[in-house]
N, C-alpha and C positions, 0 to 999 in steps of 0.2 A: 303657852306657858309665859312667854315673854310679854305678850299683850296683857295677861292677867297681872303680872308684876308691875308693869308700867301703869296700869290703871290703879293699882293699889298705891303706888307712889303719888300719882296725880291726886287721888282722894286725900292723901295725907297733906299734900301741899295746899289743896283747897281748904281743908280743915284748919291748917295753920294760918292761912291768910284770913279766913273768917274770924278766927280767934283774935288775931292781931288787930283786925279792923274793929272788932267789938270792944277790945280793951282800949283802943285809941279813939273810940267814938266821941267820948266826952271832950277830948282835946281837939280833935280835928273837925268834928261835926259832919264827917263824911257820911255816916249812916243816915243821919237826918236828911242830908242833901239828897242821898240816893232815894229815900222814901218819897220825898217831894217830887223828884224827877219821875219815879215810877208812877205815882198818882197822876202826874201830868200826862204821861204817855198812855196810861190805861184809859183815861177818860177822853173821849173824842172831842168834847167841847172844851 
């Protein structure tokens, strides 16, 4: 029971952080930076 509730709260926090980052992406450019970093990590060359 407790684990389920904790997981639910964690999901809510993750959703909130994602929403906040998406809304602040144009100002901070963080999403773009993450995308570039992900591409760099994914490609071995």
